[in-house]
C-alpha positions as CSV (number, residue, x, y, z in Angstrom):
1,M,-21.2,24.2,21.6
2,F,-17.8,24.7,20.6
3,E,-17.0,28.2,22.4
4,G,-13.8,27.6,24.4
5,L,-12.7,25.2,21.9
6,S,-9.0,25.2,20.7
7,D,-8.9,24.5,16.5
8,T,-7.1,21.4,17.6
9,A,-9.8,20.6,19.6
10,M,-12.9,21.1,17.2
11,L,-10.1,19.3,14.6
12,R,-9.9,16.0,16.5
13,I,-13.6,15.8,17.1
14,A,-14.6,16.1,13.3
15,I,-12.4,13.4,12.7
16,G,-13.3,11.0,15.0
17,I,-17.0,11.1,13.8
18,A,-15.9,10.9,10.5
19,A,-13.5,7.9,11.0
20,L,-16.0,5.7,13.1
21,V,-18.3,6.3,10.1
22,L,-15.7,5.6,7.4
23,F,-14.4,2.3,8.6
24,A,-18.1,1.1,9.3
25,V,-18.8,1.8,5.7
26,I,-15.7,0.2,4.7
27,I,-16.0,-3.0,6.4
28,F,-19.6,-3.4,6.0
29,T,-19.6,-2.7,2.0
30,S,-16.2,-5.3,1.8
31,R,-18.2,-7.9,3.3
32,R,-21.8,-7.8,1.8
33,R,-22.9,-11.0,0.5
34,P,-23.1,-11.0,-3.2
35,G,-26.7,-10.4,-3.8
36,Q,-27.6,-8.4,-1.1
37,G,-28.0,-5.1,-2.3
38,R,-28.6,-1.6,-1.1
39,R,-32.1,-1.3,0.3
40,A,-34.9,0.4,-2.4
41,A,-34.9,4.2,-2.2
42,K,-38.5,5.5,-0.4
43,A,-41.1,6.9,-2.4
44,G,-40.9,10.2,-3.5
45,D,-37.2,10.7,-3.3
46,G,-36.4,9.7,-6.6
47,G,-33.7,7.4,-5.4
48,S,-30.9,10.0,-4.8
49,R,-31.0,11.1,-1.2
50,Q,-28.1,12.7,-0.2
51,E,-26.4,12.1,3.6
52,P,-25.2,15.1,5.2
53,T,-21.7,15.7,5.1
54,L,-19.8,15.8,8.2
55,R,-19.6,19.7,8.1
56,E,-23.2,20.3,7.7
57,L,-23.7,17.8,10.7
58,L,-21.4,20.2,13.1
59,E,-23.0,23.1,11.5
60,A,-26.2,22.3,12.2
61,D,-25.4,21.4,15.9
62,A,-23.6,24.7,16.6
63,S,-26.7,26.6,15.1
64,T,-28.9,25.1,17.7
65,G,-26.9,25.3,21.0
66,G,-26.8,21.4,21.6
67,E,-24.0,19.8,23.5
68,A,-21.7,17.5,22.6
69,T,-23.3,14.5,23.1
70,T,-25.8,15.5,20.2
71,V,-22.9,15.2,17.4
72,E,-22.4,11.7,18.7
73,Q,-25.8,10.7,19.0
74,S,-26.0,11.9,15.2
75,E,-22.9,9.9,14.5
76,L,-24.7,6.8,15.6
77,D,-27.7,7.5,13.7
78,L,-26.0,7.8,10.6
79,L,-24.0,4.7,11.6
80,E,-27.2,2.8,12.2
81,K,-28.5,4.0,8.7
82,T,-25.6,2.7,7.1
83,L,-25.3,-1.0,8.7
84,A,-29.1,-1.0,7.8
85,G,-28.3,-0.8,4.3
86,E,-28.3,3.2,2.9
87,P,-26.3,4.4,0.2
88,V,-22.8,3.0,0.3
89,P,-20.3,2.4,-2.5
90,E,-21.6,0.0,-4.7
91,R,-19.7,-3.5,-5.7
92,K,-18.9,-3.9,-9.1
93,P,-20.4,-6.7,-10.8
94,A,-18.6,-10.3,-11.1
95,G,-15.7,-10.6,-13.4
96,P,-11.7,-9.4,-12.9
97,R,-11.6,-7.7,-9.7
98,A,-10.3,-3.8,-9.5
99,P,-7.2,-2.6,-8.6
100,G,-7.0,-2.7,-4.7
101,A,-9.5,-5.5,-4.0
102,R,-8.1,-7.7,-1.3
103,P,-7.9,-11.5,-2.4
104,D,-9.5,-12.5,0.8
105,E,-11.6,-10.5,3.1
106,N,-10.0,-11.8,6.2
107,F,-7.7,-9.1,8.6
108,D,-7.5,-9.0,12.1
109,K,-5.9,-5.2,12.5
110,V,-6.2,-2.0,10.9
111,V,-3.9,1.0,11.4
112,S,-4.4,4.3,10.4
113,L,-3.1,7.6,9.6
114,F,-5.4,10.8,8.7
115,L,-4.7,14.0,6.7
116,A,-6.8,17.1,8.0
117,A,-6.8,20.1,6.1
118,R,-5.6,23.1,8.4
119,A,-8.6,25.1,10.5
120,G,-11.2,26.6,7.9
121,Q,-10.0,25.1,5.1
122,A,-10.6,21.9,2.5
123,F,-8.8,19.5,0.3
124,H,-10.5,20.1,-3.1
125,G,-11.1,17.3,-5.8
126,P,-8.7,18.2,-8.3
127,D,-6.2,18.8,-6.3
128,L,-6.4,15.1,-4.1
129,V,-6.1,13.3,-7.5
130,V,-2.9,14.9,-8.3
131,A,-1.1,14.5,-5.3
132,A,-2.5,11.1,-5.1
133,E,-1.0,10.5,-8.4
134,K,2.2,12.0,-7.5
135,A,2.2,10.1,-4.6
136,G,2.2,6.5,-6.6
137,L,-1.6,6.0,-5.9
138,V,-3.7,4.2,-8.2
139,Y,-7.8,4.8,-8.2
140,G,-9.7,1.4,-7.8
141,H,-12.2,-0.8,-5.5
142,M,-14.5,1.0,-3.7
143,N,-13.6,4.1,-5.6
144,I,-10.6,5.0,-3.4
145,F,-7.0,5.1,-4.2
146,H,-4.7,2.2,-3.3
147,R,-1.2,1.4,-3.3
148,L,-0.2,-1.8,-4.6
149,V,2.5,-4.3,-4.7
150,D,5.0,-3.4,-8.1
151,N,4.0,-6.0,-10.6
152,H,1.6,-7.8,-8.4
153,P,-1.9,-5.9,-7.9
154,E,-3.6,-9.3,-7.8
155,Q,-2.1,-9.4,-4.2
156,G,-4.3,-6.3,-3.1
157,P,-3.9,-3.1,-1.4
158,V,-0.5,-2.5,0.9
159,F,-3.1,0.4,2.0
160,S,-5.6,2.5,0.9
161,V,-7.0,5.6,0.9
162,A,-10.4,7.0,1.7
163,N,-12.1,10.5,2.1
164,L,-13.3,11.5,5.7
165,V,-16.8,12.4,4.4
166,K,-19.3,9.7,4.4
167,P,-19.3,7.4,2.3
168,G,-15.8,7.4,1.9
169,H,-15.2,7.4,-2.0
170,F,-14.1,9.9,-4.6
171,D,-16.9,9.9,-7.2
172,M,-14.8,11.0,-10.3
173,A,-18.0,11.9,-11.9
174,S,-18.0,15.1,-9.3
175,I,-14.4,15.5,-8.3
176,Q,-14.2,18.9,-9.3
177,E,-16.8,20.1,-6.9
178,L,-15.6,17.5,-3.9
179,R,-14.6,19.8,-0.9
180,T,-13.4,17.5,2.1
181,P,-12.0,18.1,5.7
182,G,-9.6,15.2,5.3
183,I,-8.5,11.9,4.3
184,S,-7.6,8.4,6.0
185,F,-5.1,6.1,5.2
186,F,-5.8,2.7,6.4
187,M,-3.7,-0.7,5.9
188,A,-5.9,-4.0,6.9
189,L,-3.6,-6.5,8.3
190,P,-2.5,-9.1,7.3
191,G,-1.8,-8.2,3.9
192,P,0.5,-8.4,0.8
193,L,3.5,-7.1,2.5
194,P,4.9,-7.4,6.0
195,A,2.9,-5.2,8.5
196,L,6.2,-3.1,9.0
197,D,7.0,-2.8,5.4
198,A,3.5,-1.7,4.6
199,W,4.3,1.1,7.5
200,D,6.6,2.2,5.8
201,A,5.4,2.6,2.5
202,M,2.4,4.0,4.0
203,L,4.3,7.2,6.3
204,P,6.4,8.5,3.8
205,T,3.0,8.3,1.2
206,A,1.2,10.2,3.4
207,Q,3.6,12.8,4.5
208,R,4.2,13.4,0.9
209,M,0.3,14.0,0.2
210,A,0.8,16.2,3.3
211,E,3.3,18.1,1.8
212,L,1.6,18.4,-1.4
213,L,-2.1,19.5,-0.1
214,D,-0.3,21.3,2.9
215,G,-2.6,19.3,5.5
216,V,-1.7,18.1,9.0
217,L,-1.1,14.7,9.5
218,L,-2.4,12.8,12.6
219,D,-2.6,9.7,14.4
220,E,-5.4,7.3,14.7
221,E,-6.0,8.9,17.8
222,R,-6.3,12.1,16.3
223,N,-3.3,13.9,17.8
224,A,-0.2,15.3,16.1
225,L,2.1,12.4,14.5
226,G,5.3,12.8,16.3
227,R,8.3,10.9,16.8
228,Q,7.5,9.2,19.6
229,R,4.3,7.9,18.1
230,I,5.7,6.6,15.0
231,A,8.6,5.0,16.9
232,H,5.5,3.2,18.8
233,I,3.5,2.0,15.9
234,R,6.9,0.5,14.2
235,E,7.3,-1.3,17.6
236,D,3.7,-2.3,17.6
237,L,3.9,-3.7,14.0
238,R,7.4,-5.2,14.6
239,N,5.4,-7.5,17.0
240,Y,2.6,-8.2,14.8
241,D,5.1,-9.6,12.6
242,R,6.8,-11.9,14.8
243,K,3.3,-13.3,15.9
244,Q,2.3,-13.6,12.3
245,T,5.5,-15.6,11.7
246,K,5.2,-17.8,14.7
247,W,1.7,-18.9,13.2
248,D,2.9,-19.3,10.1
249,L,5.4,-21.9,11.3
250,R,2.7,-23.5,13.5
251,T,0.3,-23.8,10.4
252,T,2.9,-25.0,8.0
253,R,4.3,-28.1,10.3
């Protein structure tokens, strides 16, 4: 299936598939109403059904000689199952919010970056944890990592870091065995900081973790993140902040 494709092209396909699943899971989980839990497991599966990973999907499709549309259809099937209530990171019981929980669920923009392992390699769980700690991230809400506002964790995450392999979380009980082709950095806006300030916190963190993990930093379109793209993102977020300021002024009059 992938004959003739470069490592970069294969990397973009893999990350593109994983990103769609990841964001569907994150948005679906964060907006589930109280009491709306997971569906009961089917009889005979013991309630421990394990979803295929991104890598398993790609390997299975390659072995059958399918076309690219087969991988896309598999992705649509997984997305449908996710929205139908298949296993996703569970909410914690009511009480004090875990670090990284948003004070509300309203957002209108998501800005993301991807950190991918080099071709033929994977990130190991323990290395990810160490890198996250060195980069100043905190493990918390939804079992992923977050950057919080200093001295004001109740304001929610400046940005978060999730696993590219469904369902997107990092299970500390099995972190020693974790292998993943990449992770995603994302910030939901509006957040506790102006959008441009949040970006100026997220980008250096992503660059630092790329250095620690020897990974490849990509933009939301799975292209190498260069200076021109960074400048474009900054300008877009600057315009977003201006619109937010105008809106805030109108609502306070």
